[in-house]
matplotlib code that plots the C-alpha trace (Angstrom):
import matplotlib.pyplot as plt

x = [0.0, 2.8, 4.6, 1.5, 1.1, 4.7, 4.5, 1.2, 2.9, 6.0, 3.8, 1.7, 4.9, 6.2, 2.9, 2.7, 6.3, 5.6, 2.5, 4.4, 7.1, 4.4, 2.8, 6.1, 7.2, 3.7, 3.5, 5.7, 9.2, 11.3, 11.5, 13.5, 15.3, 15.5, 18.2, 20.5, 19.5, 20.0, 23.5, 21.8, 18.7, 17.8, 16.7, 18.7, 17.7, 18.7, 22.2, 23.3, 25.3, 22.0, 21.4, 22.9, 22.0, 22.0, 21.0, 18.4, 16.4, 13.1, 11.4, 13.5, 12.8, 15.7, 15.7, 18.3, 17.0, 17.6, 18.1, 17.9, 19.4, 17.1, 14.0, 14.7, 13.5, 14.8, 13.5, 14.0, 13.1, 11.6, 9.4, 6.5, 6.0, 2.6, 1.2, 3.6, 3.4, 5.6, 6.6, 8.3, 8.5, 8.4, 9.8, 11.9, 15.1, 14.6, 16.6, 13.8, 11.3, 12.8, 13.5, 10.8, 9.5, 6.5, 7.5, 7.8, 5.5, 6.5, 5.1, 5.3, 4.5, 4.3, 4.9, 4.4, 5.4, 1.8, 0.4, 1.8, -0.2, 0.3, 0.2, 0.6, 1.1, 1.7, 2.6, 5.0, 5.8, 7.1, 7.7, 4.0, 2.5, 3.6, 2.0, 4.6, 7.4, 7.6, 8.0, 4.8, 4.7, 3.0, 2.0, 1.0, -0.5, 1.5, -0.5, -2.3, 1.1, 2.0, 4.1, 4.7, 8.0, 7.5, 9.4, 8.8, 9.5, 9.9, 9.7, 10.3, 9.1, 9.5, 6.6, 2.9, 0.8, -0.4, -4.1, -5.8, -4.9, -1.9, 1.7, 4.0, 6.5, 9.8, 10.6, 13.3, 14.1, 14.0, 13.4, 15.2, 13.1, 13.7, 12.6, 13.0, 13.5, 11.9, 11.2, 9.0, 7.5, 5.4, 2.4]
y = [0.0, 2.4, 1.7, 2.6, 5.9, 6.7, 5.8, 7.8, 10.8, 10.7, 10.4, 13.4, 15.4, 14.5, 15.4, 18.7, 19.5, 18.8, 20.9, 23.8, 23.5, 23.5, 26.6, 28.4, 27.5, 28.4, 24.9, 25.9, 25.5, 27.7, 26.4, 29.3, 32.0, 35.0, 36.7, 33.6, 33.5, 37.2, 36.8, 34.7, 36.9, 36.9, 40.6, 43.5, 46.8, 49.4, 48.0, 45.4, 47.9, 49.7, 46.8, 45.9, 43.2, 44.5, 43.6, 46.3, 47.1, 49.0, 49.8, 47.1, 44.3, 43.1, 41.4, 40.7, 42.9, 43.9, 47.7, 49.4, 52.9, 54.2, 53.1, 49.5, 46.0, 42.7, 39.4, 35.6, 32.9, 30.0, 26.9, 27.4, 24.4, 23.2, 25.1, 28.0, 31.4, 34.4, 36.0, 39.4, 42.4, 45.8, 48.9, 52.0, 52.7, 54.6, 57.6, 58.1, 58.9, 62.4, 63.1, 65.0, 63.2, 61.6, 57.9, 55.0, 52.5, 48.9, 46.4, 42.6, 40.9, 37.4, 36.9, 33.4, 34.4, 34.9, 37.3, 39.5, 39.7, 42.4, 40.7, 43.8, 47.6, 49.7, 53.3, 53.5, 57.0, 57.0, 60.8, 61.5, 58.2, 57.1, 53.7, 53.1, 53.3, 49.5, 46.4, 45.6, 41.8, 40.3, 36.7, 36.3, 33.1, 31.7, 28.5, 29.6, 29.3, 25.8, 23.8, 26.8, 28.6, 32.2, 35.4, 36.8, 40.6, 43.2, 46.9, 50.0, 53.2, 56.8, 58.5, 57.8, 57.5, 61.0, 61.9, 61.3, 64.0, 65.2, 64.9, 62.4, 63.9, 62.1, 63.0, 60.5, 62.4, 59.9, 56.9, 54.2, 51.1, 47.6, 44.1, 42.3, 38.5, 37.6, 33.9, 31.3, 29.0, 25.8, 25.7]
z = [0.0, 0.9, -2.4, -4.5, -2.5, -3.2, -6.9, -7.2, -5.4, -7.7, -10.8, -9.6, -9.1, -12.6, -14.2, -12.3, -13.3, -16.9, -16.8, -15.2, -17.9, -20.7, -19.2, -18.9, -22.4, -23.7, -25.1, -28.1, -29.4, -31.6, -35.2, -36.5, -34.6, -37.0, -35.0, -35.4, -39.1, -39.6, -41.3, -44.0, -44.5, -48.2, -48.1, -46.5, -48.2, -48.8, -47.7, -45.3, -43.2, -42.3, -39.8, -36.5, -34.0, -30.5, -26.9, -26.1, -23.0, -23.1, -19.9, -18.1, -20.6, -22.7, -26.1, -28.8, -31.6, -35.2, -35.3, -38.7, -38.8, -41.5, -43.4, -44.3, -45.3, -44.0, -45.0, -44.8, -47.3, -45.4, -45.6, -43.2, -40.9, -39.7, -36.7, -37.2, -35.5, -35.8, -32.4, -32.4, -30.1, -31.7, -30.1, -30.4, -28.5, -25.3, -26.6, -29.1, -26.3, -26.0, -29.7, -31.4, -34.5, -36.0, -35.3, -37.7, -39.4, -38.7, -41.1, -41.5, -44.8, -46.1, -49.8, -51.3, -54.8, -55.9, -53.3, -50.6, -47.4, -44.7, -41.4, -39.3, -39.8, -36.7, -36.1, -33.2, -31.8, -28.2, -28.3, -28.3, -27.2, -23.7, -24.4, -27.1, -24.5, -24.2, -26.3, -28.3, -28.2, -31.3, -32.1, -35.7, -37.3, -40.1, -40.4, -43.6, -45.3, -43.9, -46.3, -48.5, -49.3, -48.4, -47.9, -44.4, -44.7, -42.0, -43.1, -41.1, -42.8, -41.9, -40.3, -40.3, -43.5, -44.4, -44.3, -47.6, -50.1, -48.0, -49.1, -47.3, -44.8, -44.5, -40.9, -39.7, -36.4, -33.5, -35.8, -33.8, -34.5, -33.2, -34.2, -30.9, -30.5, -33.9, -34.2, -35.8, -33.2, -33.4, -31.0]

ax = plt.figure().add_subplot(projection="3d")
ax.plot(x, y, z, "-o")
ax.set_aspect("equal")
plt.show()
């Protein structure tokens, strides 16, 4: 009787430990770390030297991030696995918080060679929007592209889109965008 109680207790601890591990890990694993794959990114425009990879802290939270120094595009050619999601944290370096400017547009696209779909387009401006003084964690569903070869493209663009009928203003002051910890995960 004592042995079955001990075995049951040990089994309960193992199951509980596994459940805690799953909850902590989000029940996912990283299929592709885009920071690790950055040197082999298929797209680096306008020039590769526009990009650096840095350890960056925003509001006390640190991520390894891709930091373009001007409006730019970076992209990876990849085969999308089943149950894939893109996880990335968007932000602006803390020094941009005090630099007057109109912010940046951060856009993520998936191009399968036939169509290009915009997964997200966000205007980030920590100078005027205190809510933008943090990482914006995104989880984007890639499962519609499972089994397909695609280009996953990150764009950072100067300033917000102008109101309809108004000219575009290329204000790059304070434009210090970051693509934090980008990775493709399997859930």
